[in-house]
N, CA and C atoms of all chains as a GROMACS GRO file, in nm:
protein
  618
    1MET      N    1  11.578  18.669   8.913
    1MET     CA    2  11.585  18.533   8.981
    1MET      C    3  11.614  18.441   8.873
    2VAL      N    4  11.504  18.411   8.827
    2VAL     CA    5  11.503  18.276   8.687
    2VAL      C    6  11.468  18.409   8.540
    3GLU      N    7  11.568  18.413   8.490
    3GLU     CA    8  11.521  18.521   8.344
    3GLU      C    9  11.495  18.422   8.259
    4PHE      N   10  11.393  18.414   8.229
    4PHE     CA   11  11.358  18.329   8.078
    4PHE      C   12  11.314  18.353   7.951
    5SER      N   13  11.363  18.310   7.829
    5SER     CA   14  11.358  18.374   7.707
    5SER      C   15  11.342  18.232   7.622
    6THR      N   16  11.250  18.314   7.498
    6THR     CA   17  11.223  18.203   7.410
    6THR      C   18  11.244  18.275   7.290
    7ILE      N   19  11.254  18.139   7.185
    7ILE     CA   20  11.318  18.136   7.042
    7ILE      C   21  11.210  18.070   6.987
    8GLU      N   22  11.128  18.134   6.912
    8GLU     CA   23  11.051  18.059   6.769
    8GLU      C   24  11.115  17.944   6.657
    9CYS      N   25  11.089  17.828   6.671
    9CYS     CA   26  11.144  17.794   6.551
    9CYS      C   27  11.052  17.679   6.491
   10LYS      N   28  11.053  17.622   6.376
   10LYS     CA   29  10.959  17.563   6.317
   10LYS      C   30  10.857  17.431   6.372
   11GLU      N   31  10.933  17.386   6.427
   11GLU     CA   32  10.947  17.257   6.495
   11GLU      C   33  10.927  17.261   6.631
   12TYR      N   34  10.988  17.374   6.673
   12TYR     CA   35  11.026  17.404   6.873
   12TYR      C   36  11.031  17.499   6.884
   13THR      N   37  10.983  17.529   7.041
   13THR     CA   38  11.044  17.608   7.089
   13THR      C   39  11.122  17.654   7.172
   14VAL      N   40  11.290  17.726   7.148
   14VAL     CA   41  11.364  17.694   7.269
   14VAL      C   42  11.334  17.786   7.417
   15VAL      N   43  11.308  17.723   7.488
   15VAL     CA   44  11.332  17.803   7.630
   15VAL      C   45  11.402  17.817   7.738
   16HIS      N   46  11.501  17.936   7.700
   16HIS     CA   47  11.631  17.954   7.761
   16HIS      C   48  11.585  18.004   7.911
   17PHE      N   49  11.700  17.962   8.011
   17PHE     CA   50  11.682  18.005   8.111
   17PHE      C   51  11.827  18.107   8.154
   18LYS      N   52  11.805  18.166   8.234
   18LYS     CA   53  11.947  18.218   8.283
   18LYS      C   54  11.923  18.255   8.439
   19LEU      N   55  12.042  18.257   8.500
   19LEU     CA   56  11.993  18.270   8.641
   19LEU      C   57  12.100  18.369   8.702
   20ASP      N   58  12.046  18.454   8.746
   20ASP     CA   59  12.154  18.614   8.815
   20ASP      C   60  12.256  18.585   8.912
   21GLU      N   61  12.144  18.469   8.979
   21GLU     CA   62  12.199  18.417   9.112
   21GLU      C   63  12.193  18.290   9.135
   22PRO      N   64  12.226  18.214   9.172
   22PRO     CA   65  12.218  18.087   9.216
   22PRO      C   66  12.081  18.026   9.285
   23ILE      N   67  12.006  17.911   9.241
   23ILE     CA   68  11.882  17.934   9.264
   23ILE      C   69  11.874  17.802   9.325
   24ASN      N   70  11.802  17.814   9.460
   24ASN     CA   71  11.754  17.715   9.564
   24ASN      C   72  11.611  17.647   9.552
   25PRO      N   73  11.601  17.524   9.582
   25PRO     CA   74  11.497  17.418   9.584
   25PRO      C   75  11.400  17.527   9.575
   26GLU      N   76  11.374  17.619   9.699
   26GLU     CA   77  11.234  17.607   9.728
   26GLU      C   78  11.178  17.744   9.647
   27ASP      N   79  11.251  17.793   9.532
   27ASP     CA   80  11.239  17.870   9.440
   27ASP      C   81  11.177  17.806   9.322
   28LEU      N   82  11.193  17.695   9.328
   28LEU     CA   83  11.052  17.632   9.192
   28LEU      C   84  10.923  17.655   9.219
   29ALA      N   85  10.876  17.692   9.338
   29ALA     CA   86  10.742  17.719   9.376
   29ALA      C   87  10.672  17.824   9.290
   30LYS      N   88  10.809  17.906   9.271
   30LYS     CA   89  10.768  18.077   9.306
   30LYS      C   90  10.833  18.082   9.141
   31LEU      N   91  10.843  18.008   9.037
   31LEU     CA   92  10.877  18.021   8.933
   31LEU      C   93  10.732  18.011   8.799
   32ASN      N   94  10.780  18.065   8.724
   32ASN     CA   95  10.682  18.129   8.614
   32ASN      C   96  10.742  18.107   8.476
   33PRO      N   97  10.767  18.006   8.414
   33PRO     CA   98  10.770  17.950   8.290
   33PRO      C   99  10.714  18.014   8.181
   34PRO      N  100  10.753  18.025   8.052
   34PRO     CA  101  10.667  18.107   7.929
   34PRO      C  102  10.587  18.011   7.870
   35LYS      N  103  10.473  18.093   7.843
   35LYS     CA  104  10.390  17.949   7.793
   35LYS      C  105  10.432  17.928   7.681
   36VAL      N  106  10.436  17.819   7.585
   36VAL     CA  107  10.491  17.778   7.498
   36VAL      C  108  10.357  17.753   7.422
   37ASN      N  109  10.378  17.661   7.290
   37ASN     CA  110  10.286  17.652   7.155
   37ASN      C  111  10.291  17.474   7.196
   38CYS      N  112  10.183  17.414   7.232
   38CYS     CA  113  10.220  17.250   7.286
   38CYS      C  114  10.187  17.173   7.163
   39THR      N  115  10.116  17.276   7.012
   39THR     CA  116  10.190  17.186   6.884
   39THR      C  117  10.291  17.182   6.869
   40LYS      N  118  10.426  17.229   6.872
   40LYS     CA  119  10.519  17.179   6.872
   40LYS      C  120  10.576  17.158   7.004
   41GLY      N  121  10.734  17.105   6.973
   41GLY     CA  122  10.840  17.044   7.070
   41GLY      C  123  10.915  17.147   7.115
   42ILE      N  124  10.953  17.146   7.253
   42ILE     CA  125  11.078  17.222   7.342
   42ILE      C  126  11.200  17.215   7.339
   43ILE      N  127  11.259  17.284   7.344
   43ILE     CA  128  11.417  17.249   7.401
   43ILE      C  129  11.464  17.349   7.502
   44ILE      N  130  11.505  17.280   7.621
   44ILE     CA  131  11.554  17.370   7.760
   44ILE      C  132  11.648  17.436   7.722
   45SER      N  133  11.752  17.540   7.728
   45SER     CA  134  11.828  17.532   7.754
   45SER      C  135  11.872  17.637   7.898
   46GLY      N  136  12.013  17.612   7.896
   46GLY     CA  137  12.051  17.771   8.019
   46GLY      C  138  12.151  17.672   8.115
   47ARG      N  139  12.212  17.756   8.192
   47ARG     CA  140  12.293  17.652   8.277
   47ARG      C  141  12.235  17.675   8.398
   48GLY      N  142  12.216  17.584   8.464
   48GLY     CA  143  12.159  17.510   8.617
   48GLY      C  144  12.186  17.364   8.689
   49PRO      N  145  12.127  17.407   8.761
   49PRO     CA  146  12.122  17.224   8.849
   49PRO      C  147  12.056  17.147   8.795
   50ILE      N  148  12.022  16.986   8.808
   50ILE     CA  149  11.994  16.877   8.730
   50ILE      C  150  11.849  16.921   8.759
   51TRP      N  151  11.825  16.941   8.895
   51TRP     CA  152  11.624  16.964   8.952
   51TRP      C  153  11.599  17.073   8.900
   52LEU      N  154  11.630  17.180   8.863
   52LEU     CA  155  11.564  17.268   8.785
   52LEU      C  156  11.525  17.223   8.635
   53TYR      N  157  11.639  17.136   8.542
   53TYR     CA  158  11.587  17.124   8.408
   53TYR      C  159  11.488  16.978   8.434
   54CYS      N  160  11.520  16.897   8.548
   54CYS     CA  161  11.418  16.812   8.538
   54CYS      C  162  11.233  16.838   8.613
   55TYR      N  163  11.243  16.991   8.642
   55TYR     CA  164  11.128  17.031   8.756
   55TYR      C  165  11.065  17.080   8.542
   56LEU      N  166  11.157  17.143   8.481
   56LEU     CA  167  11.064  17.209   8.351
   56LEU      C  168  11.043  17.103   8.264
   57VAL      N  169  11.099  16.991   8.292
   57VAL     CA  170  11.063  16.852   8.191
   57VAL      C  171  10.928  16.825   8.213
   58HIS      N  172  10.917  16.822   8.311
   58HIS     CA  173  10.822  16.773   8.356
   58HIS      C  174  10.671  16.916   8.324
   59TYR      N  175  10.760  17.013   8.375
   59TYR     CA  176  10.606  17.098   8.352
   59TYR      C  177  10.598  17.104   8.183
   60TYR      N  178  10.690  17.107   8.148
   60TYR     CA  179  10.629  17.097   7.966
   60TYR      C  180  10.621  16.961   7.924
   61HIS      N  181  10.572  16.876   7.982
   61HIS     CA  182  10.537  16.749   7.947
   61HIS      C  183  10.420  16.764   7.852
   62MET      N  184  10.320  16.862   7.822
   62MET     CA  185  10.220  16.808   7.724
   62MET      C  186  10.243  16.889   7.573
   63THR      N  187  10.386  16.928   7.578
   63THR     CA  188  10.449  16.947   7.470
   63THR      C  189  10.468  16.854   7.340
   64LYS      N  190  10.469  16.832   7.232
   64LYS     CA  191  10.485  16.761   7.124
   64LYS      C  192  10.631  16.636   7.164
   65PHE      N  193  10.724  16.752   7.255
   65PHE     CA  194  10.854  16.632   7.288
   65PHE      C  195  10.949  16.755   7.343
   66VAL      N  196  11.027  16.722   7.404
   66VAL     CA  197  11.125  16.787   7.527
   66VAL      C  198  11.255  16.726   7.523
   67ALA      N  199  11.300  16.846   7.446
   67ALA     CA  200  11.486  16.807   7.464
   67ALA      C  201  11.548  16.908   7.512
   68THR      N  202  11.678  16.875   7.624
   68THR     CA  203  11.786  16.957   7.687
   68THR      C  204  11.911  16.971   7.555
   69TYR      N  205  11.978  17.125   7.600
   69TYR     CA  206  12.036  17.146   7.525
   69TYR      C  207  12.154  17.143   7.567
   70ASP      N  208  12.304  17.021   7.522
   70ASP     CA  209  12.390  16.996   7.555
   70ASP      C  210  12.500  17.016   7.466
   71PRO      N  211  12.560  17.107   7.516
   71PRO     CA  212  12.670  17.196   7.413
   71PRO      C  213  12.778  17.096   7.383
   72ARG      N  214  12.817  16.967   7.448
   72ARG     CA  215  12.838  16.838   7.412
   72ARG      C  216  12.847  16.789   7.279
   73PHE      N  217  12.710  16.791   7.274
   73PHE     CA  218  12.648  16.733   7.110
   73PHE      C  219  12.623  16.854   7.028
   74GLY      N  220  12.654  16.974   7.038
   74GLY     CA  221  12.598  17.068   6.940
   74GLY      C  222  12.478  17.055   6.897
   75GLY      N  223  12.366  17.054   7.011
   75GLY     CA  224  12.237  17.014   7.007
   75GLY      C  225  12.164  16.994   7.142
   76ALA      N  226  12.013  16.944   7.066
   76ALA     CA  227  11.960  16.862   7.233
   76ALA      C  228  11.879  16.756   7.253
   77VAL      N  229  11.941  16.705   7.318
   77VAL     CA  230  11.884  16.554   7.336
   77VAL      C  231  11.726  16.531   7.378
   78VAL      N  232  11.716  16.492   7.273
   78VAL     CA  233  11.528  16.423   7.320
   78VAL      C  234  11.562  16.366   7.419
   79VAL      N  235  11.415  16.373   7.549
   79VAL     CA  236  11.444  16.314   7.674
   79VAL      C  237  11.272  16.236   7.647
   80GLU      N  238  11.177  16.327   7.613
   80GLU     CA  239  11.057  16.258   7.616
   80GLU      C  240  11.005  16.264   7.476
   81SER      N  241  10.919  16.221   7.432
   81SER     CA  242  10.839  16.258   7.310
   81SER      C  243  10.718  16.185   7.264
   82HIS      N  244  10.649  16.241   7.221
   82HIS     CA  245  10.496  16.201   7.173
   82HIS      C  246  10.481  16.169   7.087
   83ILE      N  247  10.579  16.194   6.977
   83ILE     CA  248  10.548  16.218   6.808
   83ILE      C  249  10.640  16.078   6.743
   84PRO      N  250  10.627  16.008   6.681
   84PRO     CA  251  10.710  15.913   6.638
   84PRO      C  252  10.848  16.029   6.533
   85SER      N  253  10.828  16.111   6.501
   85SER     CA  254  10.964  16.175   6.441
   85SER      C  255  11.068  16.217   6.513
   86PHE      N  256  11.042  16.218   6.640
   86PHE     CA  257  11.128  16.228   6.754
   86PHE      C  258  11.162  16.140   6.817
   87LYS      N  259  11.279  16.098   6.857
   87LYS     CA  260  11.236  15.984   7.004
   87LYS      C  261  11.374  16.035   7.116
   88PRO      N  262  11.321  15.924   7.216
   88PRO     CA  263  11.433  15.997   7.317
   88PRO      C  264  11.571  15.965   7.275
   89GLY      N  265  11.692  16.038   7.274
   89GLY     CA  266  11.801  16.018   7.234
   89GLY      C  267  11.862  16.074   7.113
   90ASP      N  268  11.781  16.112   7.013
   90ASP     CA  269  11.782  16.183   6.930
   90ASP      C  270  11.850  16.330   6.952
   91ILE      N  271  11.913  16.373   6.878
   91ILE     CA  272  11.994  16.517   6.855
   91ILE      C  273  11.927  16.569   6.801
   92ILE      N  274  11.867  16.739   6.814
   92ILE     CA  275  11.822  16.825   6.735
   92ILE      C  276  11.943  16.904   6.753
   93GLU      N  277  12.040  16.899   6.586
   93GLU     CA  278  12.141  17.016   6.592
   93GLU      C  279  12.094  17.168   6.612
   94ILE      N  280  12.160  17.238   6.627
   94ILE     CA  281  12.162  17.359   6.638
   94ILE      C  282  12.274  17.464   6.576
   95GLY      N  283  12.218  17.520   6.492
   95GLY     CA  284  12.338  17.605   6.455
   95GLY      C  285  12.440  17.641   6.556
   96GLU      N  286  12.576  17.699   6.490
   96GLU     CA  287  12.694  17.750   6.573
   96GLU      C  288  12.642  17.872   6.641
   97THR      N  289  12.592  17.999   6.540
   97THR     CA  290  12.571  18.093   6.614
   97THR      C  291  12.458  18.110   6.707
   98GLU      N  292  12.346  18.012   6.653
   98GLU     CA  293  12.237  17.993   6.750
   98GLU      C  294  12.297  17.972   6.899
   99SER      N  295  12.339  17.826   6.878
   99SER     CA  296  12.408  17.768   7.016
   99SER      C  297  12.456  17.853   7.134
  100MET      N  298  12.581  17.958   7.100
  100MET     CA  299  12.616  18.035   7.132
  100MET      C  300  12.630  18.148   7.236
  101ASP      N  301  12.430  18.176   7.211
  101ASP     CA  302  12.340  18.272   7.276
  101ASP      C  303  12.291  18.204   7.344
  102LEU      N  304  12.282  18.057   7.351
  102LEU     CA  305  12.182  17.926   7.456
  102LEU      C  306  12.251  17.916   7.594
  103ILE      N  307  12.402  17.892   7.568
  103ILE     CA  308  12.487  17.894   7.731
  103ILE      C  309  12.488  17.930   7.820
  104MET      N  310  12.666  14.890   8.040
  104MET     CA  311  12.658  15.065   8.064
  104MET      C  312  12.600  15.110   8.135
  105VAL      N  313  12.511  15.107   8.176
  105VAL     CA  314  12.488  15.164   8.264
  105VAL      C  315  12.422  15.069   8.364
  106GLU      N  316  12.459  15.056   8.497
  106GLU     CA  317  12.425  14.997   8.629
  106GLU      C  318  12.339  15.036   8.723
  107PHE      N  319  12.214  15.006   8.712
  107PHE     CA  320  12.153  15.058   8.829
  107PHE      C  321  12.092  14.965   8.912
  108SER      N  322  12.092  15.025   9.057
  108SER     CA  323  12.063  14.959   9.163
  108SER      C  324  11.929  15.031   9.229
  109THR      N  325  11.894  14.952   9.338
  109THR     CA  326  11.761  14.989   9.426
  109THR      C  327  11.767  14.968   9.557
  110ILE      N  328  11.729  15.071   9.645
  110ILE     CA  329  11.738  15.089   9.792
  110ILE      C  330  11.558  15.089   9.788
  111GLU      N  331  11.499  15.002   9.880
  111GLU     CA  332  11.336  15.084   9.942
  111GLU      C  333  11.376  15.148  10.037
  112CYS      N  334  11.254  15.255  10.065
  112CYS     CA  335  11.242  15.283  10.168
  112CYS      C  336  11.134  15.285  10.169
  113LYS      N  337  11.054  15.368  10.310
  113LYS     CA  338  10.920  15.327  10.356
  113LYS      C  339  10.814  15.404  10.203
  114GLU      N  340  10.894  15.539  10.201
  114GLU     CA  341  10.792  15.653  10.088
  114GLU      C  342  10.861  15.649   9.940
  115TYR      N  343  10.974  15.614   9.956
  115TYR     CA  344  11.000  15.613   9.816
  115TYR      C  345  11.093  15.474   9.806
  116THR      N  346  11.145  15.491   9.635
  116THR     CA  347  11.231  15.378   9.604
  116THR      C  348  11.332  15.524   9.583
  117VAL      N  349  11.507  15.424   9.606
  117VAL     CA  350  11.614  15.516   9.549
  117VAL      C  351  11.662  15.444   9.422
  118VAL      N  352  11.651  15.490   9.313
  118VAL     CA  353  11.734  15.420   9.183
  118VAL      C  354  11.811  15.496   9.144
  119HIS      N  355  11.976  15.396   9.190
  119HIS     CA  356  12.069  15.475   9.161
  119HIS      C  357  12.101  15.458   9.024
  120PHE      N  358  12.222  15.507   8.941
  120PHE     CA  359  12.270  15.427   8.835
  120PHE      C  360  12.416  15.481   8.820
  121LYS      N  361  12.531  15.441   8.752
  121LYS     CA  362  12.660  15.396   8.797
  121LYS      C  363  12.691  15.368   8.633
  122LEU      N  364  12.771  15.483   8.584
  122LEU     CA  365  12.794  15.469   8.445
  122LEU      C  366  12.957  15.427   8.446
  123ASP      N  367  12.982  15.283   8.356
  123ASP     CA  368  13.101  15.237   8.396
  123ASP      C  369  13.182  15.281   8.247
  124GLU      N  370  13.124  15.405   8.162
  124GLU     CA  371  13.162  15.443   8.085
  124GLU      C  372  13.125  15.589   8.028
  125PRO      N  373  13.138  15.679   7.989
  125PRO     CA  374  13.042  15.767   7.956
  125PRO      C  375  12.896  15.757   7.862
  126ILE      N  376  12.836  15.785   7.883
  126ILE     CA  377  12.676  15.722   7.789
  126ILE      C  378  12.664  15.821   7.707
  127ASN      N  379  12.628  15.812   7.617
  127ASN     CA  380  12.583  15.864   7.483
  127ASN      C  381  12.435  15.883   7.458
  128PRO      N  382  12.382  15.998   7.394
  128PRO     CA  383  12.236  16.012   7.362
  128PRO      C  384  12.158  15.890   7.279
  129GLU      N  385  12.244  15.779   7.204
  129GLU     CA  386  12.170  15.728   7.136
  129GLU      C  387  12.126  15.574   7.233
  130ASP      N  388  12.201  15.569   7.336
  130ASP     CA  389  12.210  15.494   7.469
  130ASP      C  390  12.044  15.504   7.553
  131LEU      N  391  11.982  15.598   7.520
  131LEU     CA  392  11.877  15.592   7.629
  131LEU      C  393  11.790  15.529   7.531
  132ALA      N  394  11.815  15.436   7.429
  132ALA     CA  395  11.701  15.400   7.386
  132ALA      C  396  11.713  15.194   7.408
  133LYS      N  397  11.844  15.239   7.458
  133LYS     CA  398  11.838  15.097   7.515
  133LYS      C  399  11.886  15.083   7.649
  134LEU      N  400  11.826  15.162   7.729
  134LEU     CA  401  11.846  15.182   7.903
  134LEU      C  402  11.685  15.081   7.935
  135ASN      N  403  11.712  15.003   8.040
  135ASN     CA  404  11.632  14.909   8.111
  135ASN      C  405  11.631  14.927   8.251
  136PRO      N  406  11.574  15.075   8.250
  136PRO     CA  407  11.565  15.105   8.456
  136PRO      C  408  11.466  15.017   8.494
  137PRO      N  409  11.502  14.982   8.633
  137PRO     CA  410  11.432  14.869   8.695
  137PRO      C  411  11.271  14.910   8.710
  138LYS      N  412  11.189  14.861   8.770
  138LYS     CA  413  11.080  14.846   8.802
  138LYS      C  414  11.090  14.882   8.938
  139VAL      N  415  10.969  14.988   8.967
  139VAL     CA  416  10.940  15.070   9.077
  139VAL      C  417  10.798  15.044   9.129
  140ASN      N  418  10.770  15.072   9.288
  140ASN     CA  419  10.645  15.033   9.319
  140ASN      C  420  10.568  15.205   9.307
  141CYS      N  421  10.526  15.199   9.237
  141CYS     CA  422  10.465  15.332   9.175
  141CYS      C  423  10.350  15.387   9.300
  142THR      N  424  10.316  15.302   9.426
  142THR     CA  425  10.274  15.354   9.538
  142THR      C  426  10.323  15.448   9.605
  143LYS      N  427  10.473  15.456   9.542
  143LYS     CA  428  10.564  15.513   9.663
  143LYS      C  429  10.602  15.620   9.562
  144GLY      N  430  10.695  15.685   9.594
  144GLY     CA  431  10.756  15.790   9.504
  144GLY      C  432  10.907  15.720   9.519
  145ILE      N  433  11.020  15.847   9.412
  145ILE     CA  434  11.166  15.753   9.368
  145ILE      C  435  11.213  15.876   9.365
  146ILE      N  436  11.356  15.839   9.382
  146ILE     CA  437  11.485  15.919   9.409
  146ILE      C  438  11.532  15.897   9.312
  147ILE      N  439  11.619  15.939   9.209
  147ILE     CA  440  11.702  15.909   9.134
  147ILE      C  441  11.849  15.980   9.139
  148SER      N  442  11.932  15.890   9.148
  148SER     CA  443  12.074  15.941   9.186
  148SER      C  444  12.212  15.854   9.114
  149GLY      N  445  12.304  15.966   9.098
  149GLY     CA  446  12.401  15.903   9.054
  149GLY      C  447  12.461  16.035   8.966
  150ARG      N  448  12.585  15.968   8.909
  150ARG     CA  449  12.674  16.093   8.803
  150ARG      C  450  12.657  16.090   8.699
  151GLY      N  451  12.570  16.153   8.598
  151GLY     CA  452  12.521  16.158   8.486
  151GLY      C  453  12.515  16.284   8.404
  152PRO      N  454  12.462  16.282   8.315
  152PRO     CA  455  12.419  16.399   8.230
  152PRO      C  456  12.291  16.448   8.240
  153ILE      N  457  12.258  16.548   8.207
  153ILE     CA  458  12.147  16.619   8.282
  153ILE      C  459  12.037  16.580   8.182
  154TRP      N  460  12.038  16.511   8.046
  154TRP     CA  461  11.959  16.398   7.980
  154TRP      C  462  11.951  16.267   8.007
  155LEU      N  463  12.048  16.248   8.075
  155LEU     CA  464  12.006  16.095   8.149
  155LEU      C  465  11.909  16.131   8.296
  156TYR      N  466  11.941  16.266   8.366
  156TYR     CA  467  11.817  16.234   8.465
  156TYR      C  468  11.692  16.273   8.408
  157CYS      N  469  11.697  16.333   8.303
  157CYS     CA  470  11.556  16.397   8.230
  157CYS      C  471  11.514  16.330   8.203
  158TYR      N  472  11.543  16.202   8.100
  158TYR     CA  473  11.499  16.111   8.009
  158TYR      C  474  11.424  15.998   8.176
  159LEU      N  475  11.504  15.969   8.287
  159LEU     CA  476  11.440  15.919   8.380
  159LEU      C  477  11.340  15.965   8.452
  160VAL      N  478  11.314  16.088   8.475
  160VAL     CA  479  11.219  16.171   8.511
  160VAL      C  480  11.100  16.122   8.443
  161HIS      N  481  11.114  16.146   8.308
  161HIS     CA  482  11.003  16.137   8.292
  161HIS      C  483  10.937  15.979   8.262
  162TYR      N  484  11.072  15.904   8.264
  162TYR     CA  485  11.050  15.721   8.229
  162TYR      C  486  10.951  15.712   8.379
  163TYR      N  487  10.997  15.766   8.475
  163TYR     CA  488  10.947  15.744   8.638
  163TYR      C  489  10.828  15.812   8.655
  164HIS      N  490  10.756  15.890   8.554
  164HIS     CA  491  10.626  15.956   8.614
  164HIS      C  492  10.481  15.929   8.644
  165MET      N  493  10.504  15.761   8.683
  165MET     CA  494  10.366  15.721   8.707
  165MET      C  495  10.383  15.735   8.817
  166THR      N  496  10.492  15.737   8.899
  166THR     CA  497  10.532  15.737   9.033
  166THR      C  498  10.446  15.791   9.150
  167LYS      N  499  10.444  15.822   9.272
  167LYS     CA  500  10.390  15.902   9.334
  167LYS      C  501  10.426  16.060   9.335
  168PHE      N  502  10.578  16.063   9.352
  168PHE     CA  503  10.663  16.157   9.316
  168PHE      C  504  10.810  16.152   9.303
  169VAL      N  505  10.843  16.203   9.196
  169VAL     CA  506  10.955  16.226   9.166
  169VAL      C  507  11.084  16.295   9.234
  170ALA      N  508  11.223  16.273   9.257
  170ALA     CA  509  11.331  16.382   9.326
  170ALA      C  510  11.444  16.314   9.266
  171THR      N  511  11.526  16.430   9.319
  171THR     CA  512  11.671  16.398   9.247
  171THR      C  513  11.780  16.421   9.284
  172TYR      N  514  11.861  16.359   9.378
  172TYR     CA  515  11.960  16.372   9.458
  172TYR      C  516  12.084  16.460   9.426
  173ASP      N  517  12.074  16.559   9.535
  173ASP     CA  518  12.199  16.647   9.484
  173ASP      C  519  12.262  16.691   9.636
  174PRO      N  520  12.390  16.640   9.633
  174PRO     CA  521  12.508  16.602   9.700
  174PRO      C  522  12.473  16.782   9.786
  175ARG      N  523  12.463  16.882   9.730
  175ARG     CA  524  12.459  17.010   9.801
  175ARG      C  525  12.372  17.022   9.879
  176PHE      N  526  12.262  16.957   9.874
  176PHE     CA  527  12.199  17.015   9.982
  176PHE      C  528  12.172  16.876  10.100
  177GLY      N  529  12.276  16.773  10.042
  177GLY     CA  530  12.243  16.663  10.152
  177GLY      C  531  12.134  16.564  10.127
  178GLY      N  532  12.039  16.568   9.987
  178GLY     CA  533  11.954  16.468   9.989
  178GLY      C  534  11.871  16.520   9.871
  179ALA      N  535  11.740  16.500   9.832
  179ALA     CA  536  11.680  16.490   9.720
  179ALA      C  537  11.531  16.607   9.715
  180VAL      N  538  11.597  16.676   9.570
  180VAL     CA  539  11.482  16.777   9.589
  180VAL      C  540  11.381  16.710   9.466
  181VAL      N  541  11.227  16.726   9.527
  181VAL     CA  542  11.160  16.705   9.470
  181VAL      C  543  11.116  16.828   9.334
  182VAL      N  544  11.127  16.711   9.232
  182VAL     CA  545  11.087  16.760   9.076
  182VAL      C  546  10.968  16.760   9.019
  183GLU      N  547  10.880  16.660   9.081
  183GLU     CA  548  10.780  16.635   8.998
  183GLU      C  549  10.661  16.594   9.139
  184SER      N  550  10.518  16.566   9.184
  184SER     CA  551  10.464  16.546   9.268
  184SER      C  552  10.325  16.512   9.238
  185HIS      N  553  10.262  16.425   9.234
  185HIS     CA  554  10.159  16.378   9.242
  185HIS      C  555  10.069  16.375   9.393
  186ILE      N  556  10.133  16.390   9.502
  186ILE     CA  557  10.057  16.411   9.652
  186ILE      C  558  10.090  16.561   9.717
  187PRO      N  559   9.989  16.556   9.796
  187PRO     CA  560  10.027  16.718   9.817
  187PRO      C  561  10.143  16.667   9.958
  188SER      N  562  10.144  16.567   9.985
  188SER     CA  563  10.296  16.595  10.102
  188SER      C  564  10.415  16.600  10.053
  189PHE      N  565  10.416  16.593   9.930
  189PHE     CA  566  10.564  16.637   9.856
  189PHE      C  567  10.532  16.718   9.783
  190LYS      N  568  10.599  16.823   9.756
  190LYS     CA  569  10.611  16.958   9.708
  190LYS      C  570  10.765  17.017   9.574
  191PRO      N  571  10.738  17.007   9.468
  191PRO     CA  572  10.800  17.064   9.448
  191PRO      C  573  10.930  17.127   9.485
  192GLY      N  574  11.032  17.129   9.472
  192GLY     CA  575  11.146  17.213   9.550
  192GLY      C  576  11.133  17.157   9.710
  193ASP      N  577  11.052  17.081   9.733
  193ASP     CA  578  11.104  17.008   9.862
  193ASP      C  579  11.244  16.914   9.887
  194ILE      N  580  11.276  16.946   9.998
  194ILE     CA  581  11.402  16.833   9.993
  194ILE      C  582  11.369  16.718  10.080
  195ILE      N  583  11.435  16.587  10.044
  195ILE     CA  584  11.392  16.504  10.131
  195ILE      C  585  11.575  16.471  10.140
  196GLU      N  586  11.562  16.425  10.279
  196GLU     CA  587  11.693  16.435  10.347
  196GLU      C  588  11.744  16.282  10.360
  197ILE      N  589  11.874  16.308  10.311
  197ILE     CA  590  11.938  16.132  10.308
  197ILE      C  591  12.074  16.157  10.431
  198GLY      N  592  11.962  16.030  10.504
  198GLY     CA  593  12.141  16.033  10.596
  198GLY      C  594  12.300  16.007  10.515
  199GLU      N  595  12.371  16.089  10.644
  199GLU     CA  596  12.498  16.112  10.610
  199GLU      C  597  12.562  15.973  10.509
  200THR      N  598  12.545  15.850  10.566
  200THR     CA  599  12.593  15.732  10.498
  200THR      C  600  12.524  15.701  10.443
  201GLU      N  601  12.398  15.713  10.412
  201GLU     CA  602  12.356  15.649  10.273
  201GLU      C  603  12.385  15.743  10.200
  202SER      N  604  12.430  15.850  10.220
  202SER     CA  605  12.436  15.965  10.055
  202SER      C  606  12.598  15.899  10.029
  203MET      N  607  12.651  15.880  10.087
  203MET     CA  608  12.770  15.824  10.038
  203MET      C  609  12.775  15.741   9.966
  204ASP      N  610  12.716  15.597   9.980
  204ASP     CA  611  12.670  15.539   9.870
  204ASP      C  612  12.622  15.585   9.726
  205LEU      N  613  12.558  15.693   9.746
  205LEU     CA  614  12.506  15.752   9.658
  205LEU      C  615  12.542  15.803   9.518
  206ILE      N  616  12.611  15.919   9.566
  206ILE     CA  617  12.729  16.021   9.470
  206ILE      C  618  12.769  15.912   9.331
   0.00000   0.00000   0.00000
């Protein structure tokens, strides 16, 4: 249904999801997002509906910061942060080769 | 920039946004979302990027529940809840006339 994968980076974990078929709201109850290291931030990436992103943002709110990948900006936009070095609206740039795998 | 409006309903407040021009990530720092009654839930609606929705979901996380409007389901999908009567994945149906104003 939803296939998750992670990439560990120094300051954050990229949590990437891939939908093999369209997801429905009731599937949220069955999701099993990967465990992450909460002493780092996370970047969520994948092609999916807004409510899936929003669910995951709350799911990972105990991490240092949460950012969502947006190919328009070549990186991820910080949407929530509990540390001063990352603020909402900051863009975390991701290398081109890396980003190709994230979309 | 971002024009907010609210509609009070019995169990939730609809927070609707309208962008008069494309929003940029750095605009998040200047946002001034409306105050809401935290003893109710909220529904976020509007046409905008995923990271704006995600920012608002965290911004309103102290409310009873947060749902995001999705016209595909004729209502809003609960993405976060602190009360048992609304669970992630639940759809809060919104009347057709009302929903026309929300998109």
